[in-house]
C-alpha positions in Angstrom: 146.7 -208.0 -95.7 145.1 -209.7 -98.7 142.3 -210.9 -96.3 141.8 -207.3 -95.2 141.6 -206.1 -98.8 139.1 -208.7 -99.7 137.0 -207.8 -96.6 137.1 -204.1 -97.4 136.2 -204.7 -101.1 132.9 -206.3 -99.8 132.0 -203.2 -97.9 129.4 -201.3 -100.0 130.9 -197.9 -99.0 134.2 -199.0 -100.6 132.7 -200.7 -103.7 133.7 -197.8 -105.9 137.3 -197.6 -104.7 140.1 -198.5 -107.1 142.6 -201.2 -106.1 145.2 -198.6 -105.3 142.8 -196.8 -102.9 142.1 -200.1 -101.1 145.8 -200.8 -100.9 146.2 -197.3 -99.4 143.6 -198.1 -96.7 145.4 -201.4 -95.9 148.9 -199.9 -95.8 148.6 -198.8 -92.3 145.1 -199.9 -91.1 143.9 -198.8 -87.7 141.8 -201.8 -86.7 140.4 -201.9 -83.2 138.7 -204.7 -81.3 136.0 -203.6 -78.9 134.4 -205.8 -76.2 130.6 -206.1 -75.8 128.6 -203.4 -74.0 131.4 -200.9 -74.6 130.5 -197.2 -75.5 132.5 -196.3 -78.6 131.5 -192.7 -78.3 128.8 -190.5 -76.6 126.2 -188.3 -78.0 127.3 -184.6 -78.0 131.0 -185.3 -78.1 133.2 -183.8 -80.8 133.9 -186.5 -83.3 137.2 -186.9 -85.2 136.8 -190.5 -86.4 134.3 -192.7 -88.1 134.2 -196.5 -88.1 133.6 -199.3 -90.5 132.3 -202.5 -89.0 134.3 -205.5 -90.1 132.9 -208.0 -87.5 130.2 -207.8 -84.8 127.2 -205.6 -84.2 126.8 -202.2 -82.6 123.8 -200.1 -81.5 123.1 -196.5 -82.3 121.4 -195.0 -79.2 119.8 -191.6 -78.5 119.8 -190.2 -74.9 121.8 -193.1 -73.6 121.2 -193.9 -69.9 118.1 -191.7 -69.5 114.4 -192.5 -69.1 113.9 -191.6 -72.8 116.7 -193.8 -74.1 115.9 -195.1 -77.6 117.8 -197.4 -79.9 117.8 -195.9 -83.4 119.3 -198.9 -85.1 121.7 -201.8 -85.1 124.7 -201.8 -87.5 126.5 -205.0 -88.7 129.4 -206.0 -90.9 129.9 -203.7 -93.9 128.1 -200.8 -92.3 129.6 -197.6 -90.9 129.0 -195.2 -88.0 130.3 -191.8 -86.9 130.2 -190.1 -90.2 127.6 -187.5 -89.2 130.0 -185.7 -86.9 132.5 -185.4 -89.8 129.9 -184.0 -92.0 128.4 -181.5 -89.5 130.1 -178.1 -89.0 130.0 -178.3 -85.2 131.4 -181.8 -85.4 129.2 -183.1 -82.6 128.1 -186.7 -82.3 124.3 -187.0 -83.0 124.0 -190.3 -81.0 125.9 -192.6 -78.8 127.3 -195.9 -80.1 127.5 -199.1 -78.0 128.8 -202.5 -79.0 126.2 -205.2 -78.8 128.8 -207.9 -79.0 132.6 -208.2 -79.5 133.3 -206.2 -82.6 136.2 -205.5 -85.0 136.2 -202.0 -86.5 138.3 -200.1 -89.1 138.9 -196.7 -87.6 139.3 -193.7 -90.0 140.4 -190.2 -89.0 138.8 -187.0 -90.3 141.9 -186.7 -92.6 141.5 -190.2 -93.9 137.8 -189.5 -94.5 138.5 -186.2 -96.4 141.2 -187.7 -98.5 138.9 -190.6 -99.5 136.2 -188.2 -100.6 138.6 -186.0 -102.5 140.2 -188.9 -104.5 137.1 -191.0 -104.8 133.9 -188.7 -105.0 131.8 -191.7 -106.0 132.2 -192.9 -102.4 130.3 -189.8 -101.4 127.3 -190.9 -103.5 127.3 -194.3 -101.8 127.5 -192.6 -98.4 124.6 -190.3 -99.4 122.6 -193.3 -100.6 123.2 -195.1 -97.2 122.3 -191.9 -95.3 119.2 -191.4 -97.3 118.1 -195.0 -96.6 118.8 -194.5 -92.9 116.8 -191.3 -92.9 113.9 -192.9 -94.6 114.0 -195.8 -92.2 114.2 -193.4 -89.2 111.4 -191.3 -90.6 109.2 -194.4 -91.1 110.1 -195.6 -87.6 109.3 -192.1 -86.2 105.9 -192.0 -87.9 105.2 -195.5 -86.7 106.1 -194.5 -83.1 104.0 -191.4 -83.4 101.0 -193.5 -84.6 101.5 -195.9 -81.7 101.7 -193.0 -79.3 98.6 -191.5 -80.8 96.8 -194.8 -80.4 97.9 -195.0 -76.8 96.8 -191.4 -76.2 93.4 -192.1 -77.7 93.0 -195.2 -75.5 94.2 -193.2 -72.5 91.8 -190.4 -73.4 88.9 -192.8 -73.7 89.9 -194.4 -70.4 90.1 -191.0 -68.8 86.6 -190.0 -70.1 85.2 -193.3 -68.8 86.9 -192.7 -65.5 85.6 -189.2 -65.3 82.1 -190.4 -66.1 82.5 -193.0 -63.3 83.7 -190.3 -60.9 80.8 -188.0 -61.8 78.4 -190.9 -61.4 80.0 -191.9 -58.1 79.8 -188.3 -56.9 76.1 -188.1 -57.9 75.4 -191.4 -56.2 77.2 -190.2 -53.1 75.1 -187.0 -53.1 71.9 -189.0 -53.6 72.9 -191.3 -50.7 73.8 -188.4 -48.5 70.4 -186.8 -49.3 68.7 -190.2 -48.6 70.6 -190.4 -45.3 69.6 -186.9 -44.3 65.9 -187.7 -45.2 66.1 -190.9 -43.3 67.6 -189.3 -40.2 65.0 -186.5 -40.3 62.3 -189.2 -40.0 63.7 -190.3 -36.7 62.5 -188.5 -33.6 64.2 -185.2 -33.2 63.5 -185.0 -29.4 63.0 -187.7 -26.8 59.5 -188.2 -25.4 58.3 -186.8 -22.1 56.4 -189.3 -19.8 56.1 -188.4 -16.2 58.5 -190.5 -14.0 60.6 -191.8 -17.0 63.6 -190.7 -19.0 64.6 -192.1 -22.5 67.7 -192.6 -24.6 68.3 -193.6 -28.2 71.2 -194.1 -30.7 71.2 -195.2 -34.3 74.4 -195.6 -36.3 74.2 -196.9 -39.9 76.8 -199.5 -41.1 76.6 -197.8 -44.5 75.4 -194.4 -45.6 71.7 -195.4 -45.1 70.4 -197.8 -42.6 68.0 -200.7 -42.5 67.3 -200.0 -38.8 64.9 -197.6 -37.3 63.4 -196.5 -34.0 60.5 -194.2 -33.1 58.5 -192.8 -30.2 54.8 -192.3 -31.0 52.8 -190.2 -28.6 49.5 -191.9 -27.8 48.1 -189.6 -25.2 47.0 -190.3 -21.6 50.7 -190.5 -20.4 51.4 -193.2 -23.0 54.0 -193.5 -25.7 54.4 -196.1 -28.4 58.0 -197.3 -28.8 59.3 -199.2 -31.8 62.6 -200.7 -32.9 62.9 -202.4 -36.3 65.6 -204.1 -38.4 65.4 -205.2 -42.1 67.5 -208.3 -42.6 69.9 -206.6 -45.1 71.9 -203.4 -45.4 72.1 -200.5 -47.8 69.6 -198.8 -50.0 67.1 -201.6 -50.5 67.0 -202.2 -46.7 66.5 -198.5 -46.1 63.5 -198.3 -48.5 61.8 -201.3 -46.9 62.4 -199.8 -43.4 61.0 -196.4 -44.5 57.9 -198.3 -45.7 57.6 -200.2 -42.5 58.1 -197.1 -40.4 55.3 -195.2 -42.2 53.0 -198.2 -41.9 53.7 -198.8 -38.3 53.1 -195.1 -37.4 49.7 -195.2 -39.2 48.6 -198.5 -37.6 49.8 -197.5 -34.1 47.2 -194.8 -33.8 44.2 -197.0 -34.8 45.2 -200.5 -33.6 43.7 -201.7 -30.3 47.0 -203.4 -29.3 50.6 -203.7 -30.4 49.8 -207.2 -31.8 47.1 -205.9 -34.0 49.4 -203.1 -35.2 52.1 -205.5 -36.2 49.7 -207.9 -37.9 48.3 -205.1 -40.0 51.8 -203.9 -41.0 52.6 -207.5 -42.0 49.7 -207.6 -44.4 50.7 -204.3 -46.0 54.3 -205.5 -46.4 53.2 -208.7 -48.1 51.4 -206.5 -50.7 54.1 -203.9 -51.3 57.4 -205.4 -50.3 58.5 -206.9 -53.7 62.1 -207.3 -52.5 60.9 -210.0 -50.0 63.2 -208.7 -47.3 61.9 -209.8 -43.8 61.6 -207.2 -41.1 62.1 -207.9 -37.4 60.4 -205.4 -35.1 59.3 -204.9 -31.5 56.5 -202.4 -30.9 55.0 -201.7 -27.5 53.1 -199.1 -25.5 54.6 -197.6 -22.3 52.0 -196.6 -19.8 53.4 -194.0 -17.4 50.5 -194.6 -15.1 50.8 -198.4 -14.6 54.6 -198.4 -15.3 54.1 -201.2 -17.8 55.4 -201.8 -21.3 53.1 -204.0 -23.2 54.7 -205.1 -26.4 54.5 -207.4 -29.4 57.7 -208.9 -30.9 58.1 -210.0 -34.5 61.3 -212.1 -34.6 63.3 -209.3 -32.9 65.9 -209.3 -30.2 64.5 -209.9 -26.7 64.4 -206.8 -24.4 66.9 -206.7 -21.6 65.7 -205.5 -18.1 68.0 -204.0 -15.5 67.0 -203.4 -11.9 68.3 -200.5 -9.8 70.8 -202.8 -8.2 72.3 -203.7 -11.6 70.8 -207.1 -12.0 70.2 -207.7 -15.7 67.7 -210.3 -17.1 66.3 -211.1 -20.5 62.6 -210.8 -21.1 60.7 -214.1 -21.3 61.0 -215.7 -24.7 58.0 -216.5 -26.8 57.4 -217.3 -30.5 58.4 -214.5 -32.8 58.5 -214.5 -36.6 59.5 -211.5 -38.8 57.1 -209.3 -40.8 56.7 -209.3 -44.5 57.4 -213.0 -45.0 54.6 -215.1 -43.5 50.9 -214.8 -44.1 50.2 -215.4 -40.4 53.4 -214.8 -38.5 53.7 -216.0 -34.9 54.2 -212.9 -32.9 55.3 -212.8 -29.3 53.2 -210.8 -26.8 54.6 -209.8 -23.4 54.6 -207.2 -20.6 57.4 -205.6 -18.7 56.5 -204.2 -15.3 59.3 -201.8 -14.7 60.4 -201.4 -11.1 61.5 -198.1 -9.6 65.0 -197.1 -10.9 64.7 -200.0 -13.4 65.6 -199.8 -17.1 64.8 -201.8 -20.2 66.8 -201.8 -23.4 65.6 -202.5 -26.9 68.3 -203.0 -29.6 69.1 -204.5 -33.0 71.5 -207.4 -33.6 74.1 -204.9 -34.8 75.0 -204.5 -31.1 76.1 -208.1 -30.8 77.3 -208.5 -34.4 80.9 -207.6 -33.5 80.9 -210.6 -31.1 80.7 -213.2 -33.9 83.5 -215.2 -32.2 81.0 -216.0 -29.4 77.9 -218.1 -29.3 74.5 -216.5 -28.8 74.4 -217.1 -25.1 77.8 -215.6 -24.6 76.9 -212.6 -26.7 73.9 -211.9 -24.5 76.0 -212.3 -21.3 78.6 -209.9 -22.6 75.9 -207.3 -23.4 74.1 -207.8 -20.1 77.4 -207.3 -18.2 78.0 -204.0 -20.0 74.4 -202.8 -19.1 75.0 -203.9 -15.5 78.0 -201.5 -15.3 75.6 -198.7 -16.1 73.4 -199.0 -13.0 72.3 -195.7 -11.7 72.9 -194.0 -15.1 70.4 -192.2 -17.3 68.8 -194.0 -20.2 70.9 -192.0 -22.7 74.1 -192.7 -20.8 73.3 -196.4 -21.1 72.8 -196.2 -24.9 76.0 -194.1 -25.3 78.0 -196.7 -23.3 76.7 -199.7 -25.2 77.3 -197.9 -28.5 80.9 -197.0 -27.5 81.6 -200.6 -26.5 80.1 -201.9 -29.8 82.1 -199.6 -32.0 85.4 -200.0 -30.1 85.2 -203.8 -30.7 85.2 -203.1 -34.5 88.4 -201.1 -34.3 89.2 -199.5 -37.6 86.9 -201.8 -39.5 83.5 -200.7 -40.7 80.5 -201.7 -38.6 79.2 -205.1 -39.7 75.6 -204.0 -39.3 73.5 -201.1 -38.3 73.3 -200.4 -34.6 70.2 -199.2 -32.9 69.5 -198.8 -29.2 66.5 -197.5 -27.2 66.6 -197.4 -23.4 63.7 -196.5 -21.0 64.5 -195.7 -17.4 62.0 -195.4 -14.6 63.1 -192.8 -12.2 63.4 -193.9 -8.6 
């Protein structure tokens, strides 16, 4: 009992009590031992007791068990909890209390509490002092929390503004790219040419919003049409700009050049002067003569034409030297002629057609493409382009195209 009196005399709340009052508290003390993580009482309950901590530590918690749970404080030996419900008229607990570790508590009833305050009013001053200190601490903590939340809100607001600016910029870029794509597609032929005894097909699918590929049909009179397929060795906006330049230059040179070779050589000189990006351009440009059934072409590093007979036999045009435009002062350009038999077809294409076959070597890629064309014997030029495009895109599955895909087919009617 003497040990308990000595322990209670060291509690600040009881510092003003006379020895007789301390003896009264220890006459029939209600001391409880509580294991760790035990809820002593819950917020919102009606309280009839308060507790003085003799040993251990306990937590005072608001909104226990919710997403907004907050620890208001930790109380140790000599401190007390539960007094607020005894002071409030409604008697409700203002917070929950949970033991942090094994604790020994002196439990006082409302009657004990009232008697102590009646006989020893100085204890009320000590209690008010403690409560005032707690309120000050809680206020300062609350202000600190609000300041931290304001800082986080400011950071979130700044991040939101930055994200909004990025979204606006992205939407603007997407609109610009869409406009660029529309302009680029409007440059392509809107109708297929008409040459007596021939039908034509074409397809162009960009890997991105804009393409570095192009094709064109250029009417040259006297039952002749110029045919061009080109490919900048890159993708995206820069490739699209270079291709637009190449397309405009080739159209201009096609009308005044005496041969496809002369046209490509002139385009090469222009590109060396204006193509600051240094992106090479592969191209094939030729003139189809509906009278002689010949396609006379020049090839600057481009894919070789494929030729299909009416019986479905597919061969590759004879290979010659061929270097791209816009890179060499005097590129080696391949010249050749295709004499198209009745019911025969030739196909011009970009390497995006075989790009999806990157697990095969070049020879196997060509064989695979040639076998697909062979399956199209007897079909129109457009049907051949549609079939090859479908096979190409199906190989990609759900993936984006690895490269732009362009196809031009010319079929001589039987």
